C-alpha atoms as a printed R data frame, in Angstrom:
    type eleno elety resid chain resno       x      y       z
1   ATOM     1    CA   MET     A     1  79.778 68.460  25.788
2   ATOM     2    CA   THR     A     2  76.875 67.061  23.743
3   ATOM     3    CA   GLU     A     3  76.924 66.115  20.050
4   ATOM     4    CA   LYS     A     4  74.844 69.233  19.361
5   ATOM     5    CA   GLU     A     5  77.406 71.429  21.133
6   ATOM     6    CA   ARG     A     6  80.261 69.786  19.220
7   ATOM     7    CA   ILE     A     7  78.468 70.409  15.913
8   ATOM     8    CA   GLU     A     8  77.916 74.046  16.956
9   ATOM     9    CA   GLN     A     9  81.653 74.281  17.658
10  ATOM    10    CA   VAL     A    10  82.440 72.902  14.176
11  ATOM    11    CA   ILE     A    11  80.113 75.480  12.605
12  ATOM    12    CA   LYS     A    12  81.742 78.322  14.584
13  ATOM    13    CA   SER     A    13  85.283 77.141  13.819
14  ATOM    14    CA   MET     A    14  84.473 77.107  10.100
15  ATOM    15    CA   ASN     A    15  82.905 80.625  10.336
16  ATOM    16    CA   LEU     A    16  79.679 79.373   8.749
17  ATOM    17    CA   THR     A    17  76.020 80.029   9.358
18  ATOM    18    CA   ALA     A    18  73.764 77.057  10.066
19  ATOM    19    CA   ARG     A    19  72.336 77.408   6.543
20  ATOM    20    CA   GLN     A    20  75.817 77.426   4.963
21  ATOM    21    CA   PHE     A    21  76.824 74.417   7.056
22  ATOM    22    CA   ALA     A    22  73.711 72.547   5.920
23  ATOM    23    CA   ALA     A    23  74.640 73.242   2.291
24  ATOM    24    CA   GLU     A    24  78.231 72.107   2.937
25  ATOM    25    CA   ILE     A    25  77.141 68.719   4.287
26  ATOM    26    CA   ARG     A    26  74.211 68.423   1.822
27  ATOM    27    CA   VAL     A    27  71.270 68.366   4.244
28  ATOM    28    CA   GLN     A    28  68.164 70.528   4.501
29  ATOM    29    CA   PRO     A    29  68.616 73.704   6.590
30  ATOM    30    CA   GLY     A    30  65.688 72.548   8.744
31  ATOM    31    CA   THR     A    31  67.694 69.493   9.776
32  ATOM    32    CA   ILE     A    32  70.400 71.687  11.292
33  ATOM    33    CA   SER     A    33  67.828 74.086  12.751
34  ATOM    34    CA   ASN     A    34  66.004 71.217  14.494
35  ATOM    35    CA   MET     A    35  69.300 69.937  15.927
36  ATOM    36    CA   MET     A    36  70.376 73.361  17.161
37  ATOM    37    CA   SER     A    37  66.995 73.987  18.823
38  ATOM    38    CA   GLY     A    38  67.214 70.621  20.600
39  ATOM    39    CA   ARG     A    39  64.180 69.201  18.816
40  ATOM    40    CA   ASN     A    40  66.179 66.393  17.201
41  ATOM    41    CA   ASN     A    41  69.480 64.695  17.934
42  ATOM    42    CA   PRO     A    42  71.978 64.390  15.068
43  ATOM    43    CA   SER     A    43  71.266 61.292  12.984
44  ATOM    44    CA   LEU     A    44  73.913 58.826  11.853
45  ATOM    45    CA   ASP     A    45  73.487 60.173   8.323
46  ATOM    46    CA   VAL     A    46  74.247 63.754   9.472
47  ATOM    47    CA   MET     A    47  77.317 62.602  11.420
48  ATOM    48    CA   LYS     A    48  78.597 60.644   8.388
49  ATOM    49    CA   ARG     A    49  78.072 63.626   6.111
50  ATOM    50    CA   ILE     A    50  80.002 65.892   8.492
51  ATOM    51    CA   MET     A    51  82.912 63.438   8.613
52  ATOM    52    CA   GLU     A    52  82.899 63.029   4.808
53  ATOM    53    CA   ARG     A    53  82.898 66.803   4.243
54  ATOM    54    CA   TYR     A    54  85.555 67.522   6.892
55  ATOM    55    CA   PRO     A    55  88.013 64.596   6.783
56  ATOM    56    CA   THR     A    56  90.455 66.351   9.142
57  ATOM    57    CA   LEU     A    57  87.778 66.451  11.847
58  ATOM    58    CA   ASN     A    58  88.455 63.849  14.518
59  ATOM    59    CA   PRO     A    59  85.514 61.360  14.341
60  ATOM    60    CA   GLU     A    60  86.099 60.218  17.924
61  ATOM    61    CA   TRP     A    61  85.753 63.817  19.116
62  ATOM    62    CA   LEU     A    62  82.633 64.413  17.023
63  ATOM    63    CA   ILE     A    63  80.841 61.275  18.189
64  ATOM    64    CA   ALA     A    64  82.117 60.676  21.716
65  ATOM    65    CA   GLY     A    65  83.793 63.940  22.717
66  ATOM    66    CA   ARG     A    66  87.196 62.278  23.221
67  ATOM    67    CA   GLY     A    67  90.447 63.745  21.992
68  ATOM    68    CA   GLU     A    68  91.038 66.916  20.036
69  ATOM    69    CA   MET     A    69  88.600 68.450  17.577
70  ATOM    70    CA   TRP     A    70  91.004 68.233  14.641
71  ATOM    71    CA   ARG     A    71  93.388 65.442  13.785
72  ATOM    72    CA   THR     A    72  96.947 66.298  14.760
73  ATOM    73    CA   VAL     A    73  98.417 65.591  11.330
74  ATOM    74    CA   PRO     A    74  95.677 66.049   8.706
75  ATOM    75    CA   GLY     A    75  95.195 62.928   6.642
76  ATOM    76    CA   GLN     A    76  97.950 61.008   8.408
77  ATOM    77    CA   GLU     A    77  96.093 59.625  11.424
78  ATOM    78    CA   PRO     A    78  94.735 56.231  10.426
79  ATOM    79    CA   GLY     A    79  91.034 55.657  10.825
80  ATOM    80    CA   LEU     A    80  89.413 52.525  12.140
81  ATOM    81    CA   PHE     A    81  89.308 50.857   8.722
82  ATOM    82    CA   ASP     A    82  92.380 52.400   7.096
83  ATOM    83    CA   ALA     A    83  95.025 49.978   5.892
84  ATOM    84    CA   GLN     A    84  98.262 50.214   7.816
85  ATOM    85    CA   ALA     A    85 101.693 49.216   6.615
86  ATOM    86    CA   PRO     A    86 103.082 46.202   8.463
87  ATOM    87    CA   ASP     A    87 105.648 46.902  11.141
88  ATOM    88    CA   PRO     A    88 108.984 45.483   9.916
89  ATOM    89    CA   LYS     A    89 109.916 44.599  13.528
90  ATOM    90    CA   GLU     A    90 106.982 42.237  13.854
91  ATOM    91    CA   LYS     A    91 107.364 38.666  12.696
92  ATOM    92    CA   ALA     A    92 105.232 37.652   9.786
93  ATOM    93    CA   PRO     A    93 102.416 35.326  10.808
94  ATOM    94    CA   ARG     A    94 102.855 31.696   9.907
95  ATOM    95    CA   ALA     A    95 100.924 30.585   6.895
96  ATOM    96    CA   ALA     A    96  97.698 28.950   7.890
97  ATOM    97    CA   GLN     A    97  97.462 25.261   7.176
98  ATOM    98    CA   LYS     A    98  95.236 24.568   4.238
99  ATOM    99    CA   GLU     A    99  92.182 22.557   5.052
100 ATOM   100    CA   GLU     A   100  90.248 20.513   2.583
101 ATOM   101    CA   PRO     A   101  86.893 22.096   1.780
102 ATOM   102    CA   GLN     A   102  83.957 20.304   3.320
103 ATOM   103    CA   ILE     A   103  80.939 19.461   1.261
104 ATOM   104    CA   ILE     A   104  77.723 20.144   3.080
105 ATOM   105    CA   ALA     A   105  74.651 18.304   1.892
106 ATOM   106    CA   ALA     A   106  71.739 20.651   1.233
107 ATOM   107    CA   PRO     A   107  68.145 19.560   0.824
108 ATOM   108    CA   GLN     A   108  67.136 19.055  -2.790
109 ATOM   109    CA   LYS     A   109  64.865 21.856  -3.964
110 ATOM   110    CA   THR     A   110  62.884 22.250  -7.153
111 ATOM   111    CA   ILE     A   111  61.407 25.361  -8.728
112 ATOM   112    CA   LYS     A   112  57.637 25.534  -8.414
113 ATOM   113    CA   ASN     A   113  56.814 28.903  -9.948
114 ATOM   114    CA   ILE     A   114  58.554 31.824 -11.700
115 ATOM   115    CA   VAL     A   115  56.939 35.216 -12.216
116 ATOM   116    CA   VAL     A   116  58.461 37.820 -14.544
117 ATOM   117    CA   TYR     A   117  57.296 41.420 -14.114
118 ATOM   118    CA   TYR     A   118  57.684 43.777 -17.072
119 ATOM   119    CA   THR     A   119  58.125 47.566 -16.973
120 ATOM   120    CA   ASP     A   120  54.760 48.117 -18.692
121 ATOM   121    CA   GLY     A   121  52.971 46.675 -15.641
122 ATOM   122    CA   THR     A   122  52.264 43.249 -17.117
123 ATOM   123    CA   TYR     A   123  53.639 39.956 -15.898
124 ATOM   124    CA   GLN     A   124  54.095 36.405 -17.104
125 ATOM   125    CA   GLU     A   125  53.889 33.361 -14.864
126 ATOM   126    CA   PHE     A   126  55.683 30.091 -15.477
127 ATOM   127    CA   THR     A   127  54.658 27.000 -13.517
128 ATOM   128    CA   SER     A   128  56.764 23.877 -13.283
129 ATOM   129    CA   THR     A   129  55.251 20.643 -14.506
130 ATOM   130    CA   LEU     A   130  57.657 18.676 -12.319
131 ATOM   131    CA   SER     A   131  56.450 17.591  -8.921
């Protein structure tokens, strides 16, 4: 099943028209129309908007077609970047040994010129007298 077909399935499962779906995910109706006609593939922005609007939709299903369409327990399935509570059965990691910070020598630089642009379209230039 393609991304387009999965998006069509989301639209059908929500009992929405393409225009209503576009409004739900805050995109132009033409964006959805072009995807449904096969003219364009769904962009990353469209996919992100769908996942933001429907948080119970399984992102892995939407993007890759793996798993179920909806998360099994809405809001409970951790996402890729969700914080997870530590497992009490696991041993706590040993504290890392503290290392002394290293000082890295950087080449000495001096300011040659500064230009300040103002909102009225003017600017002022400052040139260093140091060389």
